[in-house]
mmJSON file of the N, C-alpha and C atoms, coordinates in Angstrom:
{"data_MODEL":{"atom_site":{
"group_PDB":["ATOM","ATOM","ATOM","ATOM","ATOM","ATOM","ATOM","ATOM","ATOM","ATOM","ATOM","ATOM","ATOM","ATOM","ATOM","ATOM","ATOM","ATOM","ATOM","ATOM","ATOM","ATOM","ATOM","ATOM","ATOM","ATOM","ATOM","ATOM","ATOM","ATOM","ATOM","ATOM","ATOM","ATOM","ATOM","ATOM","ATOM","ATOM","ATOM","ATOM","ATOM","ATOM","ATOM","ATOM","ATOM","ATOM","ATOM","ATOM","ATOM","ATOM","ATOM","ATOM","ATOM","ATOM","ATOM","ATOM","ATOM","ATOM","ATOM","ATOM","ATOM","ATOM","ATOM","ATOM","ATOM","ATOM","ATOM","ATOM","ATOM","ATOM","ATOM","ATOM","ATOM","ATOM","ATOM","ATOM","ATOM","ATOM","ATOM","ATOM","ATOM","ATOM","ATOM","ATOM","ATOM","ATOM","ATOM","ATOM","ATOM","ATOM","ATOM","ATOM","ATOM","ATOM","ATOM","ATOM","ATOM","ATOM","ATOM","ATOM","ATOM","ATOM","ATOM","ATOM","ATOM","ATOM","ATOM","ATOM","ATOM","ATOM","ATOM","ATOM","ATOM","ATOM","ATOM","ATOM","ATOM","ATOM","ATOM","ATOM","ATOM","ATOM","ATOM","ATOM","ATOM","ATOM","ATOM","ATOM","ATOM","ATOM","ATOM","ATOM","ATOM","ATOM","ATOM","ATOM","ATOM","ATOM","ATOM","ATOM","ATOM","ATOM","ATOM","ATOM","ATOM","ATOM","ATOM","ATOM","ATOM","ATOM","ATOM","ATOM","ATOM","ATOM","ATOM","ATOM","ATOM","ATOM","ATOM","ATOM","ATOM","ATOM","ATOM","ATOM","ATOM","ATOM","ATOM","ATOM","ATOM","ATOM","ATOM","ATOM","ATOM","ATOM","ATOM","ATOM","ATOM","ATOM","ATOM","ATOM","ATOM","ATOM","ATOM","ATOM","ATOM","ATOM","ATOM","ATOM","ATOM","ATOM","ATOM","ATOM","ATOM","ATOM","ATOM","ATOM","ATOM","ATOM","ATOM","ATOM","ATOM","ATOM","ATOM","ATOM"],
"id":[1,2,3,4,5,6,7,8,9,10,11,12,13,14,15,16,17,18,19,20,21,22,23,24,25,26,27,28,29,30,31,32,33,34,35,36,37,38,39,40,41,42,43,44,45,46,47,48,49,50,51,52,53,54,55,56,57,58,59,60,61,62,63,64,65,66,67,68,69,70,71,72,73,74,75,76,77,78,79,80,81,82,83,84,85,86,87,88,89,90,91,92,93,94,95,96,97,98,99,100,101,102,103,104,105,106,107,108,109,110,111,112,113,114,115,116,117,118,119,120,121,122,123,124,125,126,127,128,129,130,131,132,133,134,135,136,137,138,139,140,141,142,143,144,145,146,147,148,149,150,151,152,153,154,155,156,157,158,159,160,161,162,163,164,165,166,167,168,169,170,171,172,173,174,175,176,177,178,179,180,181,182,183,184,185,186,187,188,189,190,191,192,193,194,195,196,197,198,199,200,201,202,203,204],
"type_symbol":["N","C","C","N","C","C","N","C","C","N","C","C","N","C","C","N","C","C","N","C","C","N","C","C","N","C","C","N","C","C","N","C","C","N","C","C","N","C","C","N","C","C","N","C","C","N","C","C","N","C","C","N","C","C","N","C","C","N","C","C","N","C","C","N","C","C","N","C","C","N","C","C","N","C","C","N","C","C","N","C","C","N","C","C","N","C","C","N","C","C","N","C","C","N","C","C","N","C","C","N","C","C","N","C","C","N","C","C","N","C","C","N","C","C","N","C","C","N","C","C","N","C","C","N","C","C","N","C","C","N","C","C","N","C","C","N","C","C","N","C","C","N","C","C","N","C","C","N","C","C","N","C","C","N","C","C","N","C","C","N","C","C","N","C","C","N","C","C","N","C","C","N","C","C","N","C","C","N","C","C","N","C","C","N","C","C","N","C","C","N","C","C","N","C","C","N","C","C","N","C","C","N","C","C"],
"label_atom_id":["N","CA","C","N","CA","C","N","CA","C","N","CA","C","N","CA","C","N","CA","C","N","CA","C","N","CA","C","N","CA","C","N","CA","C","N","CA","C","N","CA","C","N","CA","C","N","CA","C","N","CA","C","N","CA","C","N","CA","C","N","CA","C","N","CA","C","N","CA","C","N","CA","C","N","CA","C","N","CA","C","N","CA","C","N","CA","C","N","CA","C","N","CA","C","N","CA","C","N","CA","C","N","CA","C","N","CA","C","N","CA","C","N","CA","C","N","CA","C","N","CA","C","N","CA","C","N","CA","C","N","CA","C","N","CA","C","N","CA","C","N","CA","C","N","CA","C","N","CA","C","N","CA","C","N","CA","C","N","CA","C","N","CA","C","N","CA","C","N","CA","C","N","CA","C","N","CA","C","N","CA","C","N","CA","C","N","CA","C","N","CA","C","N","CA","C","N","CA","C","N","CA","C","N","CA","C","N","CA","C","N","CA","C","N","CA","C","N","CA","C","N","CA","C","N","CA","C","N","CA","C","N","CA","C","N","CA","C"],
"label_alt_id":[null,null,null,null,null,null,null,null,null,null,null,null,null,null,null,null,null,null,null,null,null,null,null,null,null,null,null,null,null,null,null,null,null,null,null,null,null,null,null,null,null,null,null,null,null,null,null,null,null,null,null,null,null,null,null,null,null,null,null,null,null,null,null,null,null,null,null,null,null,null,null,null,null,null,null,null,null,null,null,null,null,null,null,null,null,null,null,null,null,null,null,null,null,null,null,null,null,null,null,null,null,null,null,null,null,null,null,null,null,null,null,null,null,null,null,null,null,null,null,null,null,null,null,null,null,null,null,null,null,null,null,null,null,null,null,null,null,null,null,null,null,null,null,null,null,null,null,null,null,null,null,null,null,null,null,null,null,null,null,null,null,null,null,null,null,null,null,null,null,null,null,null,null,null,null,null,null,null,null,null,null,null,null,null,null,null,null,null,null,null,null,null,null,null,null,null,null,null,null,null,null,null,null,null],
"label_comp_id":["MET","MET","MET","ARG","ARG","ARG","ARG","ARG","ARG","VAL","VAL","VAL","ARG","ARG","ARG","SER","SER","SER","GLU","GLU","GLU","GLY","GLY","GLY","PRO","PRO","PRO","GLN","GLN","GLN","ARG","ARG","ARG","VAL","VAL","VAL","THR","THR","THR","VAL","VAL","VAL","ARG","ARG","ARG","GLY","GLY","GLY","ARG","ARG","ARG","ASP","ASP","ASP","GLU","GLU","GLU","VAL","VAL","VAL","VAL","VAL","VAL","ILE","ILE","ILE","VAL","VAL","VAL","ALA","ALA","ALA","ALA","ALA","ALA","GLU","GLU","GLU","GLU","GLU","GLU","TYR","TYR","TYR","ASN","ASN","ASN","ARG","ARG","ARG","LEU","LEU","LEU","LYS","LYS","LYS","GLY","GLY","GLY","ASP","ASP","ASP","ARG","ARG","ARG","THR","THR","THR","GLY","GLY","GLY","GLU","GLU","GLU","ALA","ALA","ALA","LEU","LEU","LEU","VAL","VAL","VAL","ALA","ALA","ALA","ALA","ALA","ALA","MET","MET","MET","GLN","GLN","GLN","ALA","ALA","ALA","SER","SER","SER","PRO","PRO","PRO","HIS","HIS","HIS","ARG","ARG","ARG","ASN","ASN","ASN","ILE","ILE","ILE","GLU","GLU","GLU","LEU","LEU","LEU","GLU","GLU","GLU","PRO","PRO","PRO","ASP","ASP","ASP","ARG","ARG","ARG","VAL","VAL","VAL","ARG","ARG","ARG","LEU","LEU","LEU","PRO","PRO","PRO","VAL","VAL","VAL","ARG","ARG","ARG","GLY","GLY","GLY","VAL","VAL","VAL","GLU","GLU","GLU","LEU","LEU","LEU"],
"label_asym_id":["A","A","A","A","A","A","A","A","A","A","A","A","A","A","A","A","A","A","A","A","A","A","A","A","A","A","A","A","A","A","A","A","A","A","A","A","A","A","A","A","A","A","A","A","A","A","A","A","A","A","A","A","A","A","A","A","A","A","A","A","A","A","A","A","A","A","A","A","A","A","A","A","A","A","A","A","A","A","A","A","A","A","A","A","A","A","A","A","A","A","A","A","A","A","A","A","A","A","A","A","A","A","A","A","A","A","A","A","A","A","A","A","A","A","A","A","A","A","A","A","A","A","A","A","A","A","A","A","A","A","A","A","A","A","A","A","A","A","A","A","A","A","A","A","A","A","A","A","A","A","A","A","A","A","A","A","A","A","A","A","A","A","A","A","A","A","A","A","A","A","A","A","A","A","A","A","A","A","A","A","A","A","A","A","A","A","A","A","A","A","A","A","A","A","A","A","A","A","A","A","A","A","A","A"],
"label_entity_id":["1","1","1","1","1","1","1","1","1","1","1","1","1","1","1","1","1","1","1","1","1","1","1","1","1","1","1","1","1","1","1","1","1","1","1","1","1","1","1","1","1","1","1","1","1","1","1","1","1","1","1","1","1","1","1","1","1","1","1","1","1","1","1","1","1","1","1","1","1","1","1","1","1","1","1","1","1","1","1","1","1","1","1","1","1","1","1","1","1","1","1","1","1","1","1","1","1","1","1","1","1","1","1","1","1","1","1","1","1","1","1","1","1","1","1","1","1","1","1","1","1","1","1","1","1","1","1","1","1","1","1","1","1","1","1","1","1","1","1","1","1","1","1","1","1","1","1","1","1","1","1","1","1","1","1","1","1","1","1","1","1","1","1","1","1","1","1","1","1","1","1","1","1","1","1","1","1","1","1","1","1","1","1","1","1","1","1","1","1","1","1","1","1","1","1","1","1","1","1","1","1","1","1","1"],
"label_seq_id":[1,1,1,2,2,2,3,3,3,4,4,4,5,5,5,6,6,6,7,7,7,8,8,8,9,9,9,10,10,10,11,11,11,12,12,12,13,13,13,14,14,14,15,15,15,16,16,16,17,17,17,18,18,18,19,19,19,20,20,20,21,21,21,22,22,22,23,23,23,24,24,24,25,25,25,26,26,26,27,27,27,28,28,28,29,29,29,30,30,30,31,31,31,32,32,32,33,33,33,34,34,34,35,35,35,36,36,36,37,37,37,38,38,38,39,39,39,40,40,40,41,41,41,42,42,42,43,43,43,44,44,44,45,45,45,46,46,46,47,47,47,48,48,48,49,49,49,50,50,50,51,51,51,52,52,52,53,53,53,54,54,54,55,55,55,56,56,56,57,57,57,58,58,58,59,59,59,60,60,60,61,61,61,62,62,62,63,63,63,64,64,64,65,65,65,66,66,66,67,67,67,68,68,68],
"pdbx_PDB_ins_code":[null,null,null,null,null,null,null,null,null,null,null,null,null,null,null,null,null,null,null,null,null,null,null,null,null,null,null,null,null,null,null,null,null,null,null,null,null,null,null,null,null,null,null,null,null,null,null,null,null,null,null,null,null,null,null,null,null,null,null,null,null,null,null,null,null,null,null,null,null,null,null,null,null,null,null,null,null,null,null,null,null,null,null,null,null,null,null,null,null,null,null,null,null,null,null,null,null,null,null,null,null,null,null,null,null,null,null,null,null,null,null,null,null,null,null,null,null,null,null,null,null,null,null,null,null,null,null,null,null,null,null,null,null,null,null,null,null,null,null,null,null,null,null,null,null,null,null,null,null,null,null,null,null,null,null,null,null,null,null,null,null,null,null,null,null,null,null,null,null,null,null,null,null,null,null,null,null,null,null,null,null,null,null,null,null,null,null,null,null,null,null,null,null,null,null,null,null,null,null,null,null,null,null,null],
"Cartn_x":[1.191,0.278,-0.442,-0.851,-1.688,-1.51,0.214,0.188,0.335,0.315,-0.424,-1.814,-2.215,-3.919,-3.655,-3.268,-3.084,-2.112,-1.026,-0.229,0.131,-0.314,0.256,1.129,1.659,2.493,3.699,4.557,5.443,6.764,7.734,9.169,9.524,10.628,10.785,11.879,12.92,14.57,15.261,16.026,17.241,18.826,19.386,20.539,21.143,19.835,19.64,19.092,18.932,18.549,16.717,16.005,14.601,14.725,13.599,13.589,11.813,10.997,9.789,8.774,7.555,6.492,5.302,5.052,3.969,2.649,1.757,0.627,-0.818,-1.839,-3.232,-3.697,-4.162,-4.87,-5.904,-6.841,-7.338,-6.467,-5.489,-4.168,-3.647,-3.13,-2.377,-3.543,-5.166,-5.651,-5.905,-6.399,-6.138,-5.232,-3.613,-2.595,-2.601,-2.38,-2.784,-3.373,-4.722,-5.708,-6.325,-7.067,-8.359,-7.677,-7.756,-7.101,-8.188,-9.409,-10.059,-10.258,-9.155,-8.917,-10.435,-11.584,-12.262,-11.797,-10.62,-10.468,-9.54,-8.729,-8.349,-8.977,-10.199,-11.126,-12.035,-12.048,-12.741,-11.585,-10.372,-9.388,-9.538,-9.14,-9.043,-10.292,-11.918,-12.663,-12.96,-12.189,-12.683,-11.564,-10.683,-9.27,-9.92,-9.459,-9.62,-8.32,-7.816,-7.515,-8.064,-9.26,-9.872,-10.187,-10.188,-10.245,-8.673,-7.766,-6.632,-6.624,-6.636,-6.09,-4.977,-5.132,-4.213,-4.071,-4.427,-4.09,-2.52,-1.78,-0.778,-0.362,0.429,0.686,0.926,0.821,1.547,1.996,3.058,4.283,4.534,4.15,4.248,5.723,5.83,6.919,7.388,8.366,8.588,8.022,7.614,7.918,8.786,9.647,10.437,10.263,10.51,10.243,10.952,10.454,11.013,10.686,12.161,11.58,11.309,10.409,10.013,10.741],
"Cartn_y":[26.911,26.031,26.311,27.625,27.426,26.552,26.45,25.848,24.214,23.751,22.703,22.345,23.261,22.997,23.024,23.799,23.965,23.184,22.883,21.993,20.7,20.563,18.98,19.288,17.89,18.032,19.375,19.003,20.559,19.856,19.801,19.215,20.761,20.311,21.265,20.562,21.636,21.107,21.868,21.618,22.073,21.442,22.639,22.688,21.836,21.739,20.971,19.786,18.974,17.62,17.919,16.723,16.85,16.228,17.435,16.802,16.524,16.78,16.923,16.994,16.64,17.13,17.166,18.343,18.794,18.431,17.924,17.551,18.073,18.208,18.482,17.276,17.97,17.314,15.984,15.881,14.917,14.034,14.464,13.659,12.724,13.589,12.554,11.947,12.163,10.92,9.989,9.995,9.162,8.158,8.296,7.54,7.199,7.816,6.874,6.058,5.942,4.859,4.736,4.356,3.568,2.966,3.463,2.785,1.595,2.076,1.27,-0.687,-0.675,-2.299,-2.541,-2.059,-2.566,-2.859,-2.28,-2.427,-3.858,-3.967,-5.409,-6.523,-6.184,-6.745,-7.411,-6.811,-6.719,-7.441,-7.489,-7.651,-9.281,-9.593,-10.839,-11.712,-11.086,-12.233,-11.928,-10.939,-11.407,-12.47,-12.783,-13.382,-14.939,-15.739,-16.758,-17.432,-17.652,-18.611,-18.144,-17.713,-17.447,-18.429,-20.052,-21.097,-21.912,-21.173,-21.782,-21.877,-23.016,-22.929,-22.129,-21.101,-20.424,-20.858,-22.038,-22.264,-23.392,-22.869,-23.366,-24.825,-25.789,-26.86,-26.53,-27.313,-27.157,-28.117,-27.596,-28.845,-28.573,-29.912,-30.124,-29.844,-29.217,-29.259,-29.469,-30.484,-30.956,-30.077,-30.605,-29.279,-30.15,-28.763,-29.379,-29.046,-29.241,-29.18,-27.706,-26.973,-25.841,-25.739,-25.798,-25.415,-24.294,-23.944,-22.775,-22.324],
"Cartn_z":[-6.843,-6.868,-7.86,-8.646,-9.433,-11.0,-11.134,-12.472,-12.225,-10.699,-10.771,-10.803,-10.683,-11.51,-13.034,-13.425,-14.807,-16.092,-14.949,-15.899,-15.199,-14.194,-13.454,-12.712,-11.856,-10.663,-11.056,-10.502,-10.333,-9.34,-10.007,-8.967,-8.684,-7.47,-6.664,-6.792,-6.771,-6.836,-5.728,-4.975,-4.445,-4.656,-5.043,-5.878,-6.984,-7.582,-9.08,-8.93,-7.76,-7.875,-7.395,-7.681,-7.069,-5.695,-5.179,-4.064,-3.666,-4.171,-3.977,-5.205,-5.05,-6.467,-5.783,-6.383,-5.679,-6.79,-6.18,-7.124,-5.992,-7.093,-6.572,-5.648,-4.451,-3.562,-3.641,-4.691,-5.698,-6.406,-6.813,-7.129,-6.306,-5.447,-3.784,-3.46,-3.325,-2.353,-3.572,-4.842,-5.886,-5.822,-5.968,-5.607,-4.261,-3.165,-2.341,-1.924,-2.567,-2.297,-1.493,-1.518,-0.318,1.163,1.816,3.08,4.273,3.254,4.451,3.988,2.984,2.734,2.02,1.542,0.636,-0.848,-1.587,-2.498,-2.463,-1.174,-1.109,-1.446,-0.573,-0.37,-1.328,-2.132,-3.327,-4.823,-4.454,-5.463,-5.162,-3.756,-3.175,-3.551,-3.501,-3.714,-5.361,-6.586,-7.507,-8.114,-7.186,-7.84,-8.582,-9.32,-9.557,-9.025,-8.057,-6.895,-6.054,-5.439,-4.095,-3.303,-3.964,-3.477,-2.844,-3.024,-2.32,-0.935,-0.706,0.993,1.506,2.746,2.655,4.502,5.449,6.449,6.318,7.029,6.912,7.754,7.187,7.7,9.313,10.198,12.011,12.049,12.851,13.061,14.229,15.108,16.468,17.397,17.668,18.091,19.657,19.793,21.61,22.435,23.619,24.69,25.621,26.475,27.36,28.995,29.922,30.647,31.567,32.178,32.999,34.127,34.737,36.322,36.661,37.932,38.355,39.185],
"occupancy":[1.0,1.0,1.0,1.0,1.0,1.0,1.0,1.0,1.0,1.0,1.0,1.0,1.0,1.0,1.0,1.0,1.0,1.0,1.0,1.0,1.0,1.0,1.0,1.0,1.0,1.0,1.0,1.0,1.0,1.0,1.0,1.0,1.0,1.0,1.0,1.0,1.0,1.0,1.0,1.0,1.0,1.0,1.0,1.0,1.0,1.0,1.0,1.0,1.0,1.0,1.0,1.0,1.0,1.0,1.0,1.0,1.0,1.0,1.0,1.0,1.0,1.0,1.0,1.0,1.0,1.0,1.0,1.0,1.0,1.0,1.0,1.0,1.0,1.0,1.0,1.0,1.0,1.0,1.0,1.0,1.0,1.0,1.0,1.0,1.0,1.0,1.0,1.0,1.0,1.0,1.0,1.0,1.0,1.0,1.0,1.0,1.0,1.0,1.0,1.0,1.0,1.0,1.0,1.0,1.0,1.0,1.0,1.0,1.0,1.0,1.0,1.0,1.0,1.0,1.0,1.0,1.0,1.0,1.0,1.0,1.0,1.0,1.0,1.0,1.0,1.0,1.0,1.0,1.0,1.0,1.0,1.0,1.0,1.0,1.0,1.0,1.0,1.0,1.0,1.0,1.0,1.0,1.0,1.0,1.0,1.0,1.0,1.0,1.0,1.0,1.0,1.0,1.0,1.0,1.0,1.0,1.0,1.0,1.0,1.0,1.0,1.0,1.0,1.0,1.0,1.0,1.0,1.0,1.0,1.0,1.0,1.0,1.0,1.0,1.0,1.0,1.0,1.0,1.0,1.0,1.0,1.0,1.0,1.0,1.0,1.0,1.0,1.0,1.0,1.0,1.0,1.0,1.0,1.0,1.0,1.0,1.0,1.0,1.0,1.0,1.0,1.0,1.0,1.0],
"B_iso_or_equiv":[0.0,0.0,0.0,0.0,0.0,0.0,0.0,0.0,0.0,0.0,0.0,0.0,0.0,0.0,0.0,0.0,0.0,0.0,0.0,0.0,0.0,0.0,0.0,0.0,0.0,0.0,0.0,0.0,0.0,0.0,0.0,0.0,0.0,0.0,0.0,0.0,0.0,0.0,0.0,0.0,0.0,0.0,0.0,0.0,0.0,0.0,0.0,0.0,0.0,0.0,0.0,0.0,0.0,0.0,0.0,0.0,0.0,0.0,0.0,0.0,0.0,0.0,0.0,0.0,0.0,0.0,0.0,0.0,0.0,0.0,0.0,0.0,0.0,0.0,0.0,0.0,0.0,0.0,0.0,0.0,0.0,0.0,0.0,0.0,0.0,0.0,0.0,0.0,0.0,0.0,0.0,0.0,0.0,0.0,0.0,0.0,0.0,0.0,0.0,0.0,0.0,0.0,0.0,0.0,0.0,0.0,0.0,0.0,0.0,0.0,0.0,0.0,0.0,0.0,0.0,0.0,0.0,0.0,0.0,0.0,0.0,0.0,0.0,0.0,0.0,0.0,0.0,0.0,0.0,0.0,0.0,0.0,0.0,0.0,0.0,0.0,0.0,0.0,0.0,0.0,0.0,0.0,0.0,0.0,0.0,0.0,0.0,0.0,0.0,0.0,0.0,0.0,0.0,0.0,0.0,0.0,0.0,0.0,0.0,0.0,0.0,0.0,0.0,0.0,0.0,0.0,0.0,0.0,0.0,0.0,0.0,0.0,0.0,0.0,0.0,0.0,0.0,0.0,0.0,0.0,0.0,0.0,0.0,0.0,0.0,0.0,0.0,0.0,0.0,0.0,0.0,0.0,0.0,0.0,0.0,0.0,0.0,0.0,0.0,0.0,0.0,0.0,0.0,0.0],
"pdbx_formal_charge":[null,null,null,null,null,null,null,null,null,null,null,null,null,null,null,null,null,null,null,null,null,null,null,null,null,null,null,null,null,null,null,null,null,null,null,null,null,null,null,null,null,null,null,null,null,null,null,null,null,null,null,null,null,null,null,null,null,null,null,null,null,null,null,null,null,null,null,null,null,null,null,null,null,null,null,null,null,null,null,null,null,null,null,null,null,null,null,null,null,null,null,null,null,null,null,null,null,null,null,null,null,null,null,null,null,null,null,null,null,null,null,null,null,null,null,null,null,null,null,null,null,null,null,null,null,null,null,null,null,null,null,null,null,null,null,null,null,null,null,null,null,null,null,null,null,null,null,null,null,null,null,null,null,null,null,null,null,null,null,null,null,null,null,null,null,null,null,null,null,null,null,null,null,null,null,null,null,null,null,null,null,null,null,null,null,null,null,null,null,null,null,null,null,null,null,null,null,null,null,null,null,null,null,null],
"auth_seq_id":[1,1,1,2,2,2,3,3,3,4,4,4,5,5,5,6,6,6,7,7,7,8,8,8,9,9,9,10,10,10,11,11,11,12,12,12,13,13,13,14,14,14,15,15,15,16,16,16,17,17,17,18,18,18,19,19,19,20,20,20,21,21,21,22,22,22,23,23,23,24,24,24,25,25,25,26,26,26,27,27,27,28,28,28,29,29,29,30,30,30,31,31,31,32,32,32,33,33,33,34,34,34,35,35,35,36,36,36,37,37,37,38,38,38,39,39,39,40,40,40,41,41,41,42,42,42,43,43,43,44,44,44,45,45,45,46,46,46,47,47,47,48,48,48,49,49,49,50,50,50,51,51,51,52,52,52,53,53,53,54,54,54,55,55,55,56,56,56,57,57,57,58,58,58,59,59,59,60,60,60,61,61,61,62,62,62,63,63,63,64,64,64,65,65,65,66,66,66,67,67,67,68,68,68],
"auth_comp_id":["MET","MET","MET","ARG","ARG","ARG","ARG","ARG","ARG","VAL","VAL","VAL","ARG","ARG","ARG","SER","SER","SER","GLU","GLU","GLU","GLY","GLY","GLY","PRO","PRO","PRO","GLN","GLN","GLN","ARG","ARG","ARG","VAL","VAL","VAL","THR","THR","THR","VAL","VAL","VAL","ARG","ARG","ARG","GLY","GLY","GLY","ARG","ARG","ARG","ASP","ASP","ASP","GLU","GLU","GLU","VAL","VAL","VAL","VAL","VAL","VAL","ILE","ILE","ILE","VAL","VAL","VAL","ALA","ALA","ALA","ALA","ALA","ALA","GLU","GLU","GLU","GLU","GLU","GLU","TYR","TYR","TYR","ASN","ASN","ASN","ARG","ARG","ARG","LEU","LEU","LEU","LYS","LYS","LYS","GLY","GLY","GLY","ASP","ASP","ASP","ARG","ARG","ARG","THR","THR","THR","GLY","GLY","GLY","GLU","GLU","GLU","ALA","ALA","ALA","LEU","LEU","LEU","VAL","VAL","VAL","ALA","ALA","ALA","ALA","ALA","ALA","MET","MET","MET","GLN","GLN","GLN","ALA","ALA","ALA","SER","SER","SER","PRO","PRO","PRO","HIS","HIS","HIS","ARG","ARG","ARG","ASN","ASN","ASN","ILE","ILE","ILE","GLU","GLU","GLU","LEU","LEU","LEU","GLU","GLU","GLU","PRO","PRO","PRO","ASP","ASP","ASP","ARG","ARG","ARG","VAL","VAL","VAL","ARG","ARG","ARG","LEU","LEU","LEU","PRO","PRO","PRO","VAL","VAL","VAL","ARG","ARG","ARG","GLY","GLY","GLY","VAL","VAL","VAL","GLU","GLU","GLU","LEU","LEU","LEU"],
"auth_asym_id":["A","A","A","A","A","A","A","A","A","A","A","A","A","A","A","A","A","A","A","A","A","A","A","A","A","A","A","A","A","A","A","A","A","A","A","A","A","A","A","A","A","A","A","A","A","A","A","A","A","A","A","A","A","A","A","A","A","A","A","A","A","A","A","A","A","A","A","A","A","A","A","A","A","A","A","A","A","A","A","A","A","A","A","A","A","A","A","A","A","A","A","A","A","A","A","A","A","A","A","A","A","A","A","A","A","A","A","A","A","A","A","A","A","A","A","A","A","A","A","A","A","A","A","A","A","A","A","A","A","A","A","A","A","A","A","A","A","A","A","A","A","A","A","A","A","A","A","A","A","A","A","A","A","A","A","A","A","A","A","A","A","A","A","A","A","A","A","A","A","A","A","A","A","A","A","A","A","A","A","A","A","A","A","A","A","A","A","A","A","A","A","A","A","A","A","A","A","A","A","A","A","A","A","A"],
"auth_atom_id":["N","CA","C","N","CA","C","N","CA","C","N","CA","C","N","CA","C","N","CA","C","N","CA","C","N","CA","C","N","CA","C","N","CA","C","N","CA","C","N","CA","C","N","CA","C","N","CA","C","N","CA","C","N","CA","C","N","CA","C","N","CA","C","N","CA","C","N","CA","C","N","CA","C","N","CA","C","N","CA","C","N","CA","C","N","CA","C","N","CA","C","N","CA","C","N","CA","C","N","CA","C","N","CA","C","N","CA","C","N","CA","C","N","CA","C","N","CA","C","N","CA","C","N","CA","C","N","CA","C","N","CA","C","N","CA","C","N","CA","C","N","CA","C","N","CA","C","N","CA","C","N","CA","C","N","CA","C","N","CA","C","N","CA","C","N","CA","C","N","CA","C","N","CA","C","N","CA","C","N","CA","C","N","CA","C","N","CA","C","N","CA","C","N","CA","C","N","CA","C","N","CA","C","N","CA","C","N","CA","C","N","CA","C","N","CA","C","N","CA","C","N","CA","C","N","CA","C","N","CA","C","N","CA","C","N","CA","C"],
"pdbx_PDB_model_num":[1,1,1,1,1,1,1,1,1,1,1,1,1,1,1,1,1,1,1,1,1,1,1,1,1,1,1,1,1,1,1,1,1,1,1,1,1,1,1,1,1,1,1,1,1,1,1,1,1,1,1,1,1,1,1,1,1,1,1,1,1,1,1,1,1,1,1,1,1,1,1,1,1,1,1,1,1,1,1,1,1,1,1,1,1,1,1,1,1,1,1,1,1,1,1,1,1,1,1,1,1,1,1,1,1,1,1,1,1,1,1,1,1,1,1,1,1,1,1,1,1,1,1,1,1,1,1,1,1,1,1,1,1,1,1,1,1,1,1,1,1,1,1,1,1,1,1,1,1,1,1,1,1,1,1,1,1,1,1,1,1,1,1,1,1,1,1,1,1,1,1,1,1,1,1,1,1,1,1,1,1,1,1,1,1,1,1,1,1,1,1,1,1,1,1,1,1,1,1,1,1,1,1,1]
}}}
């Protein structure tokens, strides 16, 4: 764990194959991103395409009678 702080992410291998990478908690949180949705809302509001109509066209399907 000390090497993670001084040298960066550390690979852990099992039988010569990479299995996991250990990173500092701050780096993990940065990579994981904001789970509140604020970043997504901000990106959508900043989009030059924000005025595109997202409401899908509705197709009325025939209704069939059902005996109960």
